[in-house]
C-alpha positions, 0 to 999 in steps of 0.5 A, spaced: 500 499 500 502 507 498 501 513 502 501 520 499 506 524 503 509 531 502 516 533 503 521 539 501 527 538 497 532 543 495 532 545 488 539 542 487 537 535 489 531 535 485 535 537 479 539 531 480 534 526 482 531 529 475 538 527 471 538 520 474 531 518 475 531 516 467 530 508 468 524 510 474 517 512 472 518 518 476 521 522 482 517 518 487 519 511 485 527 513 484 526 516 492 523 510 494 528 506 491 534 510 493 531 510 501 530 503 500 537 502 499 540 507 504 536 504 510 538 496 508 545 500 508 543 502 515 541 496 517 547 492 515 552 497 518 548 496 525 549 488 524 556 489 522 557 493 528 553 489 533 558 482 530 564 486 531 562 487 538 561 481 540 567 478 536 571 483 540 568 481 547 569 474 545 576 475 542 580 473 548 576 466 548 577 465 540 584 467 540 586 461 545 581 456 541 585 458 535 592 457 539 589 450 541 587 448 534 594 450 531 597 446 537 595 440 533 598 441 526 604 437 525 610 441 521 611 438 514 
């Protein structure tokens, strides 16, 4: 379901949108697509930050585990 809304954009931004929106039906489709892409990037960035936090909190344990695994290697 689409809901109509009104937003205010700067003139220079509208000019760029008009230049770049050739493959889209209209400005609205272009802006909606751009926002979806941006929101996906924001979500991915948040997920990556959470993952990095988990890795950092578990780093000592993970490093010990890796050292233990490496101890099982045989020299060739």
